[in-house]
SEMI-127095 format. One record per residue: residue in one letter; z, x, y of N, C-alpha, C in turn; residue number from 0. Coordinates in steps of 0.05 Angstrom, whole numbers, plus 5000, padded with zeros to 4 digits. Example, Ala and Ser with C-alpha at 12.3 -4.5 7.8 and 13.67 -1.06 7.14 Angstrom:
2
residuo_n.c3_n.c1_n.c2_ca.c3_ca.c1_ca.c2_c.c3_c.c1_c.c2_num
A_5156_5264_4886_5156_5246_4910_5156_5264_4934_0 $
S_5142_5257_4955_5143_5273_4979_5157_5258_5001_1 $
This chain:
391
residuo_n.c3_n.c1_n.c2_ca.c3_ca.c1_ca.c2_c.c3_c.c1_c.c2_num
X_4902_5134_4442_4924_5146_4458_4948_5150_4439_0 $
X_4959_5174_4441_4982_5181_4424_5007_5166_4433_1 $
X_5020_5154_4413_5044_5140_4420_5068_5159_4420_2 $
X_5089_5151_4436_5114_5166_4437_5109_5195_4445_3 $
X_5093_5199_4466_5089_5226_4477_5115_5233_4491_4 $
X_5130_5252_4482_5155_5260_4494_5151_5281_4515_5 $
X_5152_5273_4541_5146_5292_4562_5169_5291_4583_6 $
X_5193_5286_4574_5215_5284_4593_5220_5256_4601_7 $
X_5241_5251_4615_5249_5224_4623_5228_5211_4641_8 $
X_5222_5185_4635_5204_5171_4652_5220_5159_4675_9 $
X_5207_5158_4698_5221_5150_4723_5212_5123_4732_10 $
X_5230_5104_4735_5223_5077_4744_5229_5074_4773_11 $
X_5209_5064_4788_5211_5060_4816_5216_5031_4822_12 $
X_5234_5024_4840_5238_4997_4850_5238_4997_4880_13 $
X_5220_4982_4892_5219_4980_4921_5237_4956_4928_14 $
X_5257_4961_4943_5277_4940_4949_5266_4919_4968_15 $
X_5273_4894_4962_5265_4872_4979_5285_4867_5001_16 $
X_5275_4864_5025_5292_4854_5047_5293_4824_5044_17 $
X_5316_4813_5040_5318_4784_5033_5326_4768_5058_18 $
X_5307_4752_5068_5313_4735_5091_5309_4707_5083_19 $
X_5329_4690_5085_5326_4662_5080_5331_4647_5106_20 $
X_5310_4638_5118_5313_4626_5145_5305_4597_5145_21 $
X_5319_4581_5160_5311_4553_5164_5294_4551_5188_22 $
X_5270_4539_5185_5251_4537_5207_5243_4508_5211_23 $
X_5234_4503_5235_5226_4475_5242_5197_4470_5235_24 $
X_5182_4490_5226_5154_4485_5219_5148_4499_5193_25 $
X_5126_4491_5180_5120_4502_5154_5107_4529_5155_26 $
X_5108_4543_5132_5095_4570_5131_5091_4577_5102_27 $
X_5070_4592_5097_5066_4603_5070_5086_4626_5067_28 $
X_5090_4634_5042_5107_4657_5037_5094_4681_5050_29 $
X_5108_4695_5068_5097_4717_5083_5102_4744_5071_30 $
X_5112_4746_5046_5117_4772_5035_5092_4788_5032_31 $
X_5092_4813_5042_5069_4830_5040_5076_4859_5043_32 $
X_5058_4876_5037_5062_4905_5042_5039_4916_5058_33 $
X_5043_4938_5071_5022_4950_5087_5017_4979_5078_34 $
X_4996_4992_5089_4990_5019_5081_5012_5039_5088_35 $
X_5027_5033_5109_5048_5052_5117_5075_5037_5120_36 $
X_5080_5018_5102_5105_5003_5103_5129_5020_5099_37 $
X_5151_5013_5113_5175_5030_5111_5200_5013_5109_38 $
X_5198_4989_5098_5222_4972_5094_5230_4971_5065_39 $
X_5236_4947_5054_5244_4946_5026_5230_4922_5013_40 $
X_5216_4926_4991_5201_4905_4978_5204_4903_4948_41 $
X_5188_4886_4935_5192_4880_4907_5173_4895_4888_42 $
X_5154_4910_4898_5136_4925_4880_5152_4946_4865_43 $
X_5145_4950_4839_5160_4969_4823_5141_4986_4807_44 $
X_5150_5009_4799_5134_5027_4783_5151_5045_4766_45 $
X_5140_5058_4746_5155_5076_4730_5138_5100_4723_46 $
X_5150_5123_4722_5135_5148_4719_5150_5168_4703_47 $
X_5135_5185_4689_5148_5208_4675_5153_5230_4694_48 $
X_5165_5251_4685_5171_5274_4702_5146_5291_4707_49 $
X_5123_5284_4696_5098_5299_4701_5083_5304_4675_50 $
X_5057_5304_4676_5041_5309_4653_5040_5338_4646_51 $
X_5037_5345_4620_5034_5372_4613_5006_5381_4620_52 $
X_5002_5408_4620_4976_5419_4627_4954_5407_4609_53 $
X_4932_5398_4621_4910_5387_4606_4913_5357_4600_54 $
X_4936_5345_4606_4939_5316_4602_4936_5301_4628_55 $
X_4929_5276_4624_4927_5257_4647_4952_5240_4648_56 $
X_4960_5231_4672_4981_5212_4675_4970_5184_4668_57 $
X_4985_5169_4652_4976_5143_4643_4992_5122_4659_58 $
X_4977_5104_4672_4988_5086_4691_4980_5057_4685_59 $
X_4998_5038_4688_4991_5010_4688_5000_4998_4715_60 $
X_4982_4987_4730_4988_4977_4756_4998_4948_4755_61 $
X_5007_4938_4778_5018_4911_4779_4997_4889_4776_62 $
X_4972_4896_4781_4950_4877_4778_4926_4892_4766_63 $
X_4906_4877_4758_4881_4888_4749_4866_4899_4774_64 $
X_4846_4916_4769_4828_4926_4790_4803_4909_4791_65 $
X_4798_4896_4813_4775_4878_4814_4751_4890_4829_66 $
X_4755_4908_4847_4732_4921_4861_4742_4946_4875_67 $
X_4722_4963_4882_4728_4989_4894_4719_4991_4923_68 $
X_4706_4971_4934_4697_4971_4962_4721_4972_4981_69 $
X_4722_4993_4997_4746_4997_5013_4748_4979_5038_70 $
X_4727_4965_5045_4727_4948_5068_4728_4918_5061_71 $
X_4734_4912_5036_4738_4884_5027_4767_4880_5018_72 $
X_4778_4856_5023_4804_4849_5011_4801_4852_4981_73 $
X_4822_4862_4968_4822_4866_4939_4850_4865_4928_74 $
X_4852_4868_4902_4879_4866_4889_4896_4890_4896_75 $
X_4922_4887_4891_4940_4910_4896_4932_4934_4879_76 $
X_4924_4929_4854_4915_4951_4837_4891_4965_4848_77 $
X_4873_4949_4860_4848_4961_4871_4855_4979_4895_78 $
X_4875_4971_4911_4883_4988_4934_4893_5014_4924_79 $
X_4908_5014_4902_4918_5039_4891_4896_5058_4883_80 $
X_4875_5047_4871_4852_5063_4861_4836_5073_4885_81 $
X_4830_5056_4904_4814_5065_4926_4828_5086_4943_82 $
X_4855_5085_4944_4870_5106_4958_4867_5133_4944_83 $
X_4863_5132_4918_4859_5157_4903_4830_5168_4907_84 $
X_4812_5150_4913_4784_5157_4915_4775_5165_4944_85 $
X_4787_5152_4964_4780_5156_4991_4803_5166_5008_86 $
X_4801_5190_5018_4823_5202_5033_4820_5196_5063_87 $
X_4839_5183_5076_4837_5180_5105_4841_5206_5119_88 $
X_4834_5206_5145_4834_5231_5161_4863_5242_5164_89 $
X_4881_5224_5169_4909_5231_5172_4925_5220_5148_90 $
X_4948_5231_5144_4965_5223_5122_4994_5222_5131_91 $
X_5010_5207_5116_5038_5208_5120_5048_5236_5111_92 $
X_5069_5246_5124_5083_5269_5113_5102_5258_5091_93 $
X_5105_5274_5071_5121_5265_5048_5145_5284_5045_94 $
X_5167_5272_5035_5190_5288_5027_5196_5283_4998_95 $
X_5207_5303_4985_5213_5300_4956_5242_5290_4953_96 $
X_5244_5268_4938_5270_5257_4932_5273_5255_4902_97 $
X_5289_5272_4890_5294_5272_4861_5268_5273_4845_98 $
X_5250_5291_4853_5225_5294_4839_5203_5275_4846_99 $
X_5207_5258_4866_5187_5238_4874_5181_5243_4903_100 $
X_5154_5241_4910_5146_5244_4938_5147_5217_4951_101 $
X_5162_5215_4973_5166_5190_4988_5153_5194_5016_102 $
X_5137_5175_5024_5124_5177_5050_5144_5172_5073_103 $
X_5140_5187_5095_5157_5185_5118_5141_5172_5141_104 $
X_5154_5169_5164_5141_5157_5187_5124_5178_5203_105 $
X_5127_5203_5195_5112_5224_5209_5083_5226_5199_106 $
X_5065_5234_5216_5036_5235_5210_5027_5264_5211_107 $
X_5009_5272_5193_4999_5299_5193_4969_5298_5185_108 $
X_4953_5318_5191_4925_5318_5182_4924_5320_5152_109 $
X_4905_5305_5140_4901_5307_5111_4887_5333_5105_110 $
X_4884_5339_5079_4872_5364_5070_4843_5366_5078_111 $
X_4830_5343_5084_4801_5344_5091_4796_5353_5120_112 $
X_4818_5354_5136_4815_5361_5164_4822_5390_5169_113 $
X_4807_5403_5186_4814_5429_5196_4834_5427_5219_114 $
X_4830_5406_5236_4848_5402_5258_4843_5374_5270_115 $
X_4862_5365_5287_4857_5341_5302_4876_5342_5326_116 $
X_4868_5327_5347_4886_5324_5370_4880_5297_5383_117 $
X_4901_5286_5396_4898_5261_5411_4905_5267_5440_118 $
X_4886_5261_5458_4889_5266_5486_4906_5245_5500_119 $
X_4912_5249_5525_4929_5230_5540_4916_5202_5542_120 $
X_4889_5201_5542_4876_5175_5545_4873_5161_5518_121 $
X_4884_5173_5496_4883_5161_5470_4860_5170_5453_122 $
X_4842_5187_5463_4819_5195_5447_4827_5215_5426_123 $
X_4819_5210_5401_4825_5228_5379_4801_5245_5372_124 $
X_4805_5271_5370_4783_5289_5363_4790_5301_5336_125 $
X_4772_5298_5316_4777_5306_5289_4756_5327_5280_126 $
X_4765_5349_5268_4747_5370_5257_4751_5371_5227_127 $
X_4729_5365_5212_4730_5364_5183_4730_5393_5172_128 $
X_4746_5398_5152_4748_5424_5139_4721_5432_5127_129 $
X_4714_5459_5129_4689_5468_5119_4685_5463_5089_130 $
X_4706_5464_5074_4704_5462_5045_4709_5434_5035_131 $
X_4710_5413_5052_4714_5386_5044_4688_5375_5033_132 $
X_4688_5365_5009_4663_5355_4996_4667_5329_4982_133 $
X_4646_5313_4980_4646_5290_4963_4646_5298_4934_134 $
X_4651_5279_4916_4652_5286_4888_4626_5297_4877_135 $
X_4603_5290_4889_4577_5300_4880_4571_5328_4891_136 $
X_4589_5339_4906_4586_5367_4916_4574_5369_4944_137 $
X_4565_5346_4955_4555_5347_4983_4578_5349_5003_138 $
X_4574_5364_5025_4595_5367_5044_4600_5340_5059_139 $
X_4625_5336_5066_4633_5313_5082_4628_5320_5111_140 $
X_4611_5305_5125_4603_5312_5152_4615_5291_5172_141 $
X_4614_5299_5197_4623_5281_5218_4606_5255_5218_142 $
X_4580_5258_5211_4562_5235_5210_4572_5215_5189_143 $
X_4581_5226_5166_4592_5208_5145_4616_5193_5155_144 $
X_4634_5208_5169_4659_5196_5179_4652_5173_5199_145 $
X_4634_5179_5217_4627_5159_5238_4612_5136_5226_146 $
X_4595_5141_5206_4581_5119_5192_4602_5100_5180_147 $
X_4622_5112_5166_4642_5095_5153_4657_5078_5174_148 $
X_4664_5090_5197_4679_5076_5218_4662_5054_5230_149 $
X_4637_5059_5236_4619_5039_5247_4614_5017_5227_150 $
X_4611_5024_5202_4607_5005_5180_4631_4986_5179_151 $
X_4655_4997_5182_4679_4982_5179_4681_4959_5200_152 $
X_4668_4963_5223_4670_4944_5244_4645_4927_5246_153 $
X_4622_4937_5236_4597_4922_5239_4590_4906_5215_154 $
X_4600_4913_5191_4593_4899_5167_4604_4870_5168_155 $
X_4587_4850_5163_4596_4822_5167_4619_4814_5148_156 $
X_4622_4827_5125_4642_4819_5106_4668_4836_5108_157 $
X_4667_4856_5125_4690_4874_5128_4714_4860_5142_158 $
X_4738_4866_5132_4762_4854_5145_4775_4874_5165_159 $
X_4763_4897_5168_4775_4917_5186_4775_4909_5215_160 $
X_4756_4893_5225_4758_4884_5253_4783_4869_5259_161 $
X_4797_4858_5239_4822_4845_5243_4844_4864_5251_162 $
X_4841_4890_5243_4861_4910_5248_4857_4925_5274_163 $
X_4832_4930_5281_4825_4948_5303_4836_4940_5330_164 $
X_4839_4914_5337_4851_4908_5363_4879_4920_5367_165 $
X_4893_4925_5345_4920_4937_5347_4918_4965_5359_166 $
X_4895_4978_5356_4892_5005_5368_4870_5005_5389_167 $
X_4866_4982_5402_4849_4979_5425_4820_4988_5420_168 $
X_4809_4982_5396_4781_4987_5390_4767_4960_5386_169 $
X_4747_4955_5401_4733_4930_5400_4704_4932_5389_170 $
X_4691_4955_5392_4664_4958_5383_4660_4985_5370_171 $
X_4637_4989_5357_4630_5014_5344_4624_5036_5364_172 $
X_4622_5030_5390_4617_5050_5410_4641_5070_5413_173 $
X_4663_5062_5400_4687_5080_5401_4684_5105_5385_174 $
X_4664_5105_5367_4661_5127_5347_4637_5144_5354_175 $
X_4640_5171_5356_4619_5188_5365_4619_5214_5349_176 $
X_4594_5223_5340_4591_5249_5327_4588_5270_5349_177 $
X_4604_5291_5348_4602_5313_5368_4585_5335_5357_178 $
X_4591_5344_5333_4574_5364_5319_4577_5359_5289_179 $
X_4567_5377_5273_4566_5372_5244_4593_5366_5231_180 $
X_4614_5378_5242_4641_5373_5231_4661_5360_5250_181 $
X_4652_5353_5274_4670_5342_5294_4662_5314_5302_182 $
X_4681_5296_5304_4676_5269_5314_4700_5260_5331_183 $
X_4695_5240_5347_4716_5229_5364_4719_5199_5360_184 $
X_4743_5190_5365_4749_5161_5365_4762_5156_5392_185 $
X_4749_5139_5409_4759_5134_5436_4766_5105_5439_186 $
X_4792_5098_5437_4800_5070_5441_4797_5063_5471_187 $
X_4799_5038_5477_4798_5029_5504_4822_5038_5520_188 $
X_4844_5044_5507_4868_5055_5519_4885_5068_5498_189 $
X_4903_5085_5507_4921_5098_5488_4941_5077_5476_190 $
X_4945_5079_5450_4964_5061_5437_4983_5077_5419_191 $
X_5007_5069_5415_5026_5084_5398_5020_5082_5368_192 $
X_5003_5063_5361_4997_5059_5332_4973_5075_5322_193 $
X_4958_5088_5341_4933_5101_5334_4935_5119_5310_194 $
X_4952_5139_5311_4954_5159_5290_4963_5146_5264_195 $
X_4982_5127_5265_4991_5113_5241_4968_5098_5228_196 $
X_4951_5085_5244_4929_5070_5233_4909_5088_5219_197 $
X_4906_5113_5229_4887_5131_5217_4896_5142_5189_198 $
X_4921_5134_5181_4930_5140_5154_4922_5119_5134_199 $
X_4911_5096_5144_4904_5075_5126_4880_5083_5108_200 $
X_4882_5076_5083_4861_5084_5064_4834_5073_5070_201 $
X_4832_5052_5086_4806_5041_5092_4789_5059_5110_202 $
X_4801_5081_5120_4787_5099_5137_4781_5125_5123_203 $
X_4775_5124_5097_4766_5147_5082_4736_5150_5084_204 $
X_4725_5174_5089_4696_5178_5093_4679_5168_5069_205 $
X_4656_5157_5076_4637_5145_5057_4610_5159_5063_206 $
X_4597_5168_5042_4572_5183_5046_4550_5165_5056_207 $
X_4540_5171_5080_4520_5154_5093_4494_5153_5078_208 $
X_4484_5175_5068_4458_5175_5054_4459_5158_5028_209 $
X_4482_5159_5014_4485_5143_4990_4486_5113_4996_210 $
X_4500_5106_5018_4502_5078_5026_4475_5068_5034_211 $
X_4460_5083_5050_4434_5074_5059_4414_5072_5036_212 $
X_4417_5090_5016_4399_5089_4993_4403_5064_4976_213 $
X_4427_5053_4977_4434_5030_4960_4437_5004_4976_214 $
X_4429_5005_5001_4430_4981_5018_4406_4963_5012_215 $
X_4409_4937_5016_4387_4918_5013_4386_4901_5038_216 $
X_4366_4884_5040_4363_4866_5063_4387_4847_5064_217 $
X_4396_4838_5041_4419_4819_5041_4445_4833_5042_218 $
X_4445_4859_5037_4470_4875_5035_4466_4902_5049_219 $
X_4463_4901_5076_4455_4925_5091_4475_4948_5090_220 $
X_4499_4943_5082_4519_4964_5081_4528_4971_5052_221 $
X_4512_4962_5032_4516_4969_5004_4543_4962_4993_222 $
X_4554_4939_5002_4580_4931_4991_4579_4926_4961_223 $
X_4557_4915_4951_4555_4910_4922_4556_4936_4907_224 $
X_4542_4956_4917_4542_4982_4903_4570_4994_4902_225 $
X_4583_4995_4925_4609_5008_4926_4632_4991_4915_226 $
X_4626_4967_4907_4646_4950_4894_4652_4960_4866_227 $
X_4633_4974_4853_4637_4983_4826_4633_5013_4822_228 $
X_4624_5027_4844_4618_5055_4842_4630_5070_4866_229 $
X_4633_5096_4863_4645_5111_4885_4635_5140_4884_230 $
X_4629_5152_4907_4625_5180_4909_4649_5190_4926_231 $
X_4670_5198_4912_4696_5200_4925_4698_5222_4946_232 $
X_4713_5216_4967_4720_5236_4987_4749_5244_4985_233 $
X_4764_5232_4966_4792_5237_4963_4798_5256_4940_234 $
X_4823_5257_4932_4831_5276_4912_4821_5271_4884_235 $
X_4812_5246_4878_4803_5239_4851_4775_5229_4852_236 $
X_4761_5231_4829_4734_5220_4827_4734_5200_4804_237 $
X_4717_5179_4806_4715_5159_4786_4698_5169_4763_238 $
X_4711_5173_4740_4697_5183_4716_4686_5160_4700_239 $
X_4702_5139_4696_4692_5116_4681_4709_5091_4688_240 $
X_4697_5068_4685_4711_5043_4690_4700_5022_4670_241 $
X_4716_5017_4649_4709_4998_4629_4723_4972_4637_242 $
X_4708_4954_4651_4720_4930_4661_4728_4911_4639_243 $
X_4713_4910_4617_4720_4893_4595_4746_4902_4581_244 $
X_4750_4928_4578_4774_4938_4566_4797_4941_4586_245 $
X_4790_4939_4611_4811_4942_4632_4822_4970_4634_246 $
X_4804_4990_4634_4813_5018_4636_4795_5034_4655_247 $
X_4808_5049_4672_4795_5067_4691_4805_5095_4686_248 $
X_4786_5114_4687_4793_5142_4685_4786_5157_4711_249 $
X_4805_5170_4723_4801_5185_4747_4806_5215_4741_250 $
X_4787_5232_4748_4790_5261_4745_4793_5274_4772_251 $
X_4804_5298_4773_4806_5312_4799_4778_5315_4812_252 $
X_4777_5311_4838_4752_5315_4852_4748_5344_4857_253 $
X_4727_5357_4846_4723_5386_4850_4718_5393_4879_254 $
X_4710_5374_4895_4705_5380_4923_4730_5376_4941_255 $
X_4752_5368_4929_4776_5363_4945_4789_5389_4953_256 $
X_4793_5394_4979_4805_5420_4988_4835_5422_4984_257 $
X_4848_5400_4976_4877_5401_4973_4885_5408_4944_258 $
X_4910_5406_4938_4921_5412_4912_4929_5387_4897_259 $
X_4927_5387_4871_4936_5365_4854_4955_5376_4833_260 $
X_4976_5360_4827_4996_5368_4808_4991_5357_4780_261 $
X_4967_5346_4775_4962_5334_4749_4932_5338_4743_262 $
X_4924_5331_4719_4897_5334_4710_4881_5308_4710_263 $
X_4891_5289_4725_4877_5263_4727_4894_5240_4719_264 $
X_4883_5216_4720_4898_5191_4715_4881_5172_4698_265 $
X_4895_5160_4679_4883_5138_4663_4898_5113_4671_266 $
X_4883_5093_4681_4895_5067_4690_4888_5046_4670_267 $
X_4909_5034_4658_4905_5013_4638_4915_4986_4649_268 $
X_4900_4965_4645_4909_4939_4654_4926_4926_4632_269 $
X_4951_4922_4638_4970_4908_4620_4981_4885_4635_270 $
X_4970_4861_4633_4978_4838_4651_5008_4831_4648_271 $
X_5019_4833_4624_5047_4824_4620_5067_4846_4628_272 $
X_5085_4839_4647_5104_4859_4657_5123_4868_4635_273 $
X_5131_4850_4617_5149_4858_4595_5135_4878_4577_274 $
X_5109_4874_4572_5094_4893_4556_5092_4920_4570_275 $
X_5088_4920_4596_5087_4945_4611_5113_4960_4608_276 $
X_5135_4946_4610_5161_4959_4607_5165_4971_4579_277 $
X_5156_4956_4558_5159_4965_4531_5141_4990_4527_278 $
X_5117_4990_4537_5099_5013_4534_5111_5037_4548_279 $
X_5124_5032_4571_5137_5054_4585_5160_5066_4568_280 $
X_5176_5049_4556_5198_5058_4540_5188_5073_4515_281 $
X_5166_5064_4504_5154_5078_4480_5141_5104_4487_282 $
X_5136_5110_4512_5122_5134_4520_5092_5132_4522_283 $
X_5082_5107_4519_5053_5103_4521_5044_5102_4550_284 $
X_5062_5097_4568_5057_5097_4597_5075_5116_4611_285 $
X_5064_5129_4632_5081_5146_4649_5089_5131_4674_286 $
X_5072_5112_4683_5078_5096_4707_5072_5067_4701_287 $
X_5090_5049_4708_5086_5021_4705_5094_5007_4731_288 $
X_5075_4994_4744_5080_4981_4769_5084_4951_4765_289 $
X_5097_4938_4785_5100_4910_4784_5121_4899_4765_290 $
X_5140_4916_4759_5162_4907_4741_5182_4891_4757_291 $
X_5189_4866_4748_5208_4850_4763_5236_4862_4762_292 $
X_5254_4853_4781_5281_4864_4781_5296_4862_4755_293 $
X_5292_4840_4740_5306_4837_4715_5300_4860_4695_294 $
X_5274_4867_4693_5266_4888_4675_5275_4915_4686_295 $
X_5274_4919_4712_5284_4944_4723_5313_4948_4716_296 $
X_5328_4926_4718_5356_4927_4712_5361_4935_4683_297 $
X_5344_4925_4665_5346_4932_4637_5339_4961_4632_298 $
X_5319_4971_4647_5310_4998_4643_5331_5019_4652_299 $
X_5349_5010_4669_5370_5028_4679_5387_5039_4656_300 $
X_5389_5024_4634_5405_5032_4612_5390_5050_4591_301 $
X_5364_5054_4596_5348_5070_4578_5350_5099_4588_302 $
X_5360_5117_4571_5363_5145_4579_5337_5159_4584_303 $
X_5315_5148_4573_5289_5161_4577_5275_5150_4603_304 $
X_5288_5132_4616_5276_5120_4641_5296_5123_4663_305 $
X_5287_5133_4685_5304_5136_4709_5294_5117_4731_306 $
X_5311_5100_4741_5303_5081_4761_5306_5094_4788_307 $
X_5285_5093_4804_5285_5105_4831_5275_5084_4851_308 $
X_5290_5080_4873_5282_5061_4893_5268_5074_4916_309 $
X_5249_5060_4928_5234_5070_4951_5229_5047_4970_310 $
X_5226_5053_4996_5225_5031_5016_5198_5017_5019_311 $
X_5200_4992_5028_5177_4976_5035_5185_4957_5057_312 $
X_5167_4940_5067_5174_4921_5088_5172_4892_5078_313 $
X_5172_4888_5052_5169_4862_5041_5193_4844_5046_314 $
X_5188_4819_5052_5210_4800_5057_5207_4776_5038_315 $
X_5229_4766_5026_5229_4740_5013_5244_4721_5031_316 $
X_5233_4698_5036_5246_4679_5054_5239_4650_5047_317 $
X_5255_4632_5057_5250_4604_5054_5242_4592_5081_318 $
X_5220_4578_5081_5211_4564_5106_5212_4534_5101_319 $
X_5224_4519_5120_5227_4491_5117_5209_4476_5137_320 $
X_5197_4454_5127_5176_4440_5142_5187_4413_5152_321 $
X_5193_4412_5178_5203_4387_5189_5182_4365_5189_322 $
X_5157_4372_5187_5136_4352_5186_5136_4337_5161_323 $
X_5146_4348_5140_5148_4335_5113_5175_4321_5110_324 $
X_5196_4334_5119_5223_4322_5117_5234_4318_5145_325 $
X_5234_4293_5156_5242_4288_5184_5271_4297_5190_326 $
X_5289_4298_5170_5316_4306_5175_5318_4335_5185_327 $
X_5297_4351_5178_5297_4379_5186_5292_4382_5215_328 $
X_5283_4361_5229_5279_4363_5258_5305_4367_5272_329 $
X_5327_4359_5259_5354_4363_5271_5363_4392_5267_330 $
X_5367_4406_5289_5374_4434_5288_5399_4439_5271_331 $
X_5419_4420_5273_5444_4424_5258_5439_4423_5228_332 $
X_5420_4408_5219_5413_4407_5190_5402_4435_5182_333 $
X_5385_4446_5198_5374_4472_5192_5395_4493_5192_334 $
X_5414_4492_5211_5435_4511_5213_5454_4508_5188_335 $
X_5459_4483_5180_5476_4479_5157_5464_4492_5132_336 $
X_5438_4488_5128_5424_4501_5105_5427_4531_5107_337 $
X_5424_4542_5131_5426_4571_5134_5453_4582_5126_338 $
X_5474_4567_5132_5501_4575_5125_5506_4570_5095_339 $
X_5492_4552_5083_5497_4545_5055_5483_4564_5035_340 $
X_5464_4579_5044_5449_4597_5026_5468_4619_5015_341 $
X_5469_4623_4989_5486_4644_4978_5471_4671_4978_342 $
X_5470_4684_5001_5454_4708_5005_5461_4730_4985_343 $
X_5486_4738_4984_5494_4760_4966_5490_4753_4937_344 $
X_5494_4728_4930_5490_4720_4902_5460_4723_4894_345 $
X_5443_4716_4913_5414_4720_4907_5407_4749_4904_346 $
X_5418_4766_4921_5413_4795_4919_5424_4806_4892_347 $
X_5448_4797_4885_5461_4808_4861_5450_4796_4835_348 $
X_5445_4770_4834_5440_4756_4809_5410_4749_4805_349 $
X_5395_4748_4826_5366_4743_4824_5350_4769_4827_350 $
X_5357_4785_4846_5343_4810_4851_5357_4834_4837_351 $
X_5380_4829_4824_5394_4850_4809_5399_4875_4826_352 $
X_5405_4870_4851_5411_4893_4869_5387_4906_4881_353 $
X_5363_4899_4873_5339_4911_4884_5330_4896_4909_354 $
X_5349_4894_4928_5343_4880_4953_5365_4887_4973_355 $
X_5360_4881_4998_5380_4885_5019_5376_4863_5040_356 $
X_5397_4857_5056_5393_4836_5076_5372_4844_5096_357 $
X_5354_4826_5103_5333_4832_5122_5343_4833_5150_358 $
X_5364_4817_5156_5375_4817_5183_5360_4797_5201_359 $
X_5334_4802_5205_5317_4784_5220_5289_4785_5207_360 $
X_5270_4769_5217_5243_4770_5206_5230_4797_5210_361 $
X_5239_4812_5231_5232_4840_5234_5253_4855_5218_362 $
X_5247_4864_5194_5267_4872_5174_5283_4896_5183_363 $
X_5306_4899_5170_5324_4921_5176_5312_4948_5170_364 $
X_5290_4949_5157_5277_4974_5150_5252_4980_5166_365 $
X_5247_4965_5187_5225_4970_5204_5234_4983_5230_366 $
X_5217_4999_5241_5224_5015_5265_5232_4997_5289_367 $
X_5221_4974_5291_5226_4956_5314_5248_4937_5309_368 $
X_5264_4941_5288_5286_4923_5281_5307_4924_5303_369 $
X_5317_4900_5310_5338_4898_5330_5363_4887_5317_370 $
X_5382_4905_5312_5407_4897_5298_5423_4876_5313_371 $
X_5420_4875_5339_5436_4855_5354_5428_4827_5348_372 $
X_5405_4823_5338_5396_4796_5331_5402_4788_5302_373 $
X_5414_4807_5287_5419_4802_5259_5447_4791_5255_374 $
X_5452_4781_5231_5479_4772_5223_5487_4746_5235_375 $
X_5469_4730_5246_5476_4704_5258_5487_4686_5236_376 $
X_5473_4687_5212_5481_4669_5190_5491_4686_5167_377 $
X_5513_4677_5155_5522_4687_5130_5533_4663_5114_378 $
X_5538_4667_5089_5546_4644_5072_5573_4633_5081_379 $
X_5574_4609_5091_5599_4597_5100_5597_4566_5095_380 $
X_5608_4558_5072_5605_4530_5065_5620_4511_5083_381 $
X_5642_4520_5094_5658_4503_5113_5641_4497_5137_382 $
X_5628_4517_5149_5610_4512_5172_5587_4494_5164_383 $
X_5576_4498_5140_5554_4482_5132_5562_4452_5130_384 $
X_5586_4447_5119_5596_4420_5116_5601_4407_5144_385 $
X_5613_4423_5162_5619_4413_5189_5593_4405_5203_386 $
X_5572_4422_5201_5547_4416_5214_5534_4391_5202_387 $
X_5536_4388_5176_5523_4365_5163_5538_4339_5171_388 $
X_5564_4341_5174_5579_4317_5183_5571_4309_5211_389 $
X_5567_4329_5228_5558_4324_5256_5531_4311_5256_390 $
């Protein structure tokens, strides 16, 4: 790989964290997480150039290594990024351009693989696949492939998708039906407001039924082992190579993808150390570097070749206190005192380097269901904290 490829300023992304420090009467693991369509503020970071020149691939280092490509198994954050490039869901977020970067919105639109779709009053979704939508091997994507993937997602014993489907009132594979070669329906038990949003999740990208069945075994009837390391892509990119020992994946444009791409492919390199990722970014060896902590993002702000760009997520950082371990925490006033003693703004400024905002409540200020009336109960007030502790 050529060092110091000068292709314009590299752009650093920081997803802002909603910072909630709450005193609770029971224990909890850290609940920070991101979702397929998150719209709050979180800690994931990335950096990117202004775009690859013709014939070049974008060089990326993700926040984690890629451990598998099976879309219906839990996997690393890096793996989710790769499978999203390989498997296109039926619907997609609408995107808006902000300073040269596409940012997902809360609106939903049909993806390039669909000719049309509609959702009836009873919640039934009818999807028509585009005539020119093809898998990477050139075979057409059919309604049977789409329904096979959907039924597989709920019937496969190792799949985690059944944990999600109750949110859209789907309990069994009977919800999925092939109508004709290019048309299929999804009929939930009732209409739900989340249905279209859920159909943007990458886990609902079509999988070729004939390939899955050809690689199934008695112990692995849905070919999870095969698709953990291989892919016949239905999305914009195809898997060209994956050198797991070297930690490098090459993705090329999928010739069967009916949509447009603004680059000639992607090279994904595993660089475990965040400081090394930042250095490679500054040297021009990387166009995108994910998982950079706030301290490094803050340093990159002063590099004229790197532009820091923030984008939303729903991630929360919080403190949970366990009264079962420390009996004093059973006293509500102790918990309130701690809540008043937390230096909220100092944490945002000096620990997160400004890449955070107040969460307000556990339903963060950047989520659609946020209730501002419940926010702002606690702010840093040492006098109140002392008074409560004295009581």
